[in-house]
C-alpha positions in Angstrom: -93.8 237.0 29.6 -91.6 238.4 26.8 -92.3 237.4 23.2 -89.7 235.6 21.0 -89.2 236.7 17.4 -91.2 233.7 16.2 -94.2 234.9 18.2 -94.0 232.3 21.0 -92.6 232.7 24.5 -89.1 232.4 25.8 -90.3 229.4 28.0 -91.8 226.2 26.9 -95.5 225.6 27.4 -94.7 222.5 29.4 -91.6 221.8 31.4 -89.2 219.2 30.0 -89.7 216.9 33.1 -93.6 216.7 32.5 -95.2 214.2 30.2 -99.0 213.7 29.5 -100.7 210.9 31.4 -104.2 209.7 32.1 -103.7 209.6 35.8 -101.6 211.4 38.3 -98.3 209.9 39.6 -99.2 207.9 42.8 -95.8 208.4 44.2 -95.8 212.3 44.4 -96.7 212.3 48.1 -93.7 209.9 48.9 -91.5 212.1 46.8 -92.6 215.2 48.7 -91.9 213.4 52.0 -88.4 212.4 50.7 -87.6 215.9 49.6 -88.8 217.6 52.7 -86.9 215.1 54.9 -83.7 215.7 53.0 -84.2 219.4 53.2 -84.4 219.2 57.0 -81.3 217.0 57.1 -79.2 219.2 54.8 -80.3 222.3 56.7 -79.1 220.7 59.9 -75.8 219.7 58.3 -75.3 223.3 57.1 -75.9 224.8 60.5 -73.7 222.2 62.2 -70.8 222.8 59.8 -71.2 226.6 60.3 -71.2 226.3 64.1 -68.3 223.9 64.3 -66.3 226.0 61.8 -66.7 229.2 63.6 -66.0 227.6 67.0 -62.7 226.1 65.6 -61.6 229.4 64.1 -62.4 231.2 67.4 -60.2 228.6 69.2 -57.4 229.3 66.7 -57.5 233.0 67.3 -57.7 232.5 71.1 -54.7 230.2 70.9 -52.7 232.8 69.0 -53.3 235.4 71.8 -52.6 232.8 74.4 -49.2 232.0 72.8 -48.3 235.7 72.5 -49.2 236.3 76.2 -47.3 233.3 77.4 -44.2 234.2 75.4 -43.9 237.7 76.9 -45.0 236.6 80.3 -42.3 233.9 80.4 -38.9 235.1 79.3 -37.5 231.6 78.9 -39.6 230.6 75.9 -37.4 230.7 72.7 -38.4 233.1 70.1 -38.0 230.5 67.3 -40.5 228.2 69.0 -43.0 230.9 69.6 -42.8 232.1 66.0 -43.2 228.5 64.7 -46.3 227.9 66.8 -47.9 231.1 65.6 -47.2 230.3 62.0 -48.7 226.8 62.5 -51.9 228.4 64.0 -52.2 230.8 61.1 -51.9 228.0 58.6 -54.4 225.9 60.6 -56.9 228.8 60.7 -56.7 229.2 56.9 -57.2 225.5 56.4 -60.1 225.2 58.9 -61.8 228.1 57.3 -61.5 226.8 53.8 -62.7 223.3 54.9 -65.7 224.6 56.8 -66.7 226.9 54.0 -66.6 224.1 51.4 -68.7 221.9 53.7 -71.3 224.6 54.3 -71.4 225.2 50.5 -72.1 221.6 49.8 -74.9 221.4 52.4 -76.4 224.7 51.2 -76.4 223.5 47.6 -78.2 220.2 48.7 -80.7 222.4 50.6 -81.5 224.4 47.4 -81.9 221.2 45.3 -84.3 219.8 47.9 -86.2 223.1 47.9 -86.7 223.0 44.1 -87.8 219.3 44.3 -90.4 220.2 47.0 -91.7 223.1 44.9 -91.9 220.9 41.7 -93.7 218.2 43.6 -96.2 220.5 45.2 -96.8 222.1 41.8 -97.3 218.6 40.3 -99.8 217.7 43.0 -101.8 220.8 42.1 -101.3 222.5 45.4 -99.9 225.8 43.9 -103.4 226.6 42.5 -106.8 226.7 43.9 -107.6 223.5 45.8 -110.9 221.6 45.3 -112.6 221.0 48.7 -116.0 220.0 50.0 -117.2 223.5 51.1 -120.1 222.2 53.2 -117.7 220.8 55.7 -115.7 224.0 56.2 -116.1 227.0 58.5 -115.0 230.1 56.5 -115.2 232.4 59.5 -112.0 230.8 60.8 -110.2 230.4 57.5 -106.4 231.2 57.7 -105.2 234.0 55.4 -108.3 233.7 53.2 -107.1 236.3 50.6 -104.3 234.1 49.2 -104.8 233.0 45.6 -103.3 229.5 46.2 -102.6 227.1 49.1 -98.8 227.3 48.5 -96.8 230.4 49.6 -96.5 232.4 46.4 -93.0 233.8 47.2 -91.5 230.3 47.0 -93.2 229.4 43.8 -92.3 232.8 42.2 -88.7 232.4 43.2 -88.5 229.0 41.5 -90.5 230.1 38.4 -88.0 232.9 37.7 -85.3 230.4 36.9 -85.2 228.0 34.0 -83.1 225.3 35.6 -82.0 224.0 39.0 -78.5 225.0 38.2 -79.6 228.6 37.5 -81.7 228.5 40.7 -78.6 227.4 42.8 -76.2 230.0 41.2 -78.7 232.8 41.8 -78.9 232.0 45.5 -75.2 231.4 45.9 -74.4 234.8 44.4 -77.2 236.5 46.5 -75.7 238.5 49.4 -78.8 238.4 51.6 -79.0 234.8 52.9 -77.5 232.6 55.5 -74.8 231.2 53.1 -73.5 234.8 52.4 -73.4 235.7 56.0 -71.6 232.5 56.9 -69.0 233.1 54.1 -68.4 236.6 55.5 -67.9 235.2 59.0 -65.4 232.6 57.7 -63.5 235.1 55.6 -63.2 237.4 58.7 -61.9 234.7 60.9 -59.6 233.5 58.2 -58.1 236.9 57.5 -57.9 237.6 61.2 -56.1 234.3 62.1 -53.6 234.7 59.3 -52.8 238.4 60.1 -52.5 237.8 63.9 -50.4 234.6 63.4 -48.0 236.0 60.8 -47.8 239.5 62.3 -47.2 238.2 65.8 -44.5 235.7 64.6 -42.6 238.5 63.0 -43.2 240.9 65.9 -41.8 238.6 68.6 -38.3 238.7 66.9 -38.3 242.5 67.3 -40.2 243.0 70.4 -38.5 240.5 72.6 -35.1 242.4 72.7 -37.0 245.6 73.5 -38.9 244.0 76.3 -35.8 242.4 77.8 -33.9 245.7 77.6 -36.8 247.5 79.4 -37.0 244.8 82.0 -33.1 245.1 82.6 -33.4 248.9 82.9 -36.3 248.7 85.4 -34.4 246.1 87.5 -31.3 248.5 87.7 -33.5 251.5 88.5 -35.3 249.6 91.3 
């Protein structure tokens, strides 16, 4: 841990949310259950928002291709109407992607807050260090992962200890490009850009392509 100019450390000896007491907090196990339950619920919300958002954006892109195909297959559809529907789908795709991404971000942030609360609670319960047990009642020949230094998975504790606040912990994970949130954002951006480009590009193209298609159809009719 780096030293400060005054000879101390850059982190306090005791977290700000810890105060001395003669006995442990009797509600830590309830707090752990609350945090773990909320973590599961928020993870489910995140996955649900992601799946629904991608499904809706896929429907928008599919609808754009369907409108384009129907327009050129049926020569009686007005160009103005086709262009208007394509622009509406493009705007809808942008709005749906933005709404789904914001919902996923809120759920992901809630997941991170619950993860920090779980880590704090387990640390306060003393489960991130060596755990006192009655050794006479245990069979060490079948001990799972016996070389670990603590009961809690060190990677999770180390990840939380590297940050000085919950806000810093959340910002660090939001800016990370190697988690589910980052891949979800890339998927939404891809669908959003694709929906806008297809809708706007096709709405412009139908004004120029329709006369060409009609002329080719007229020529082929006379030739036959």
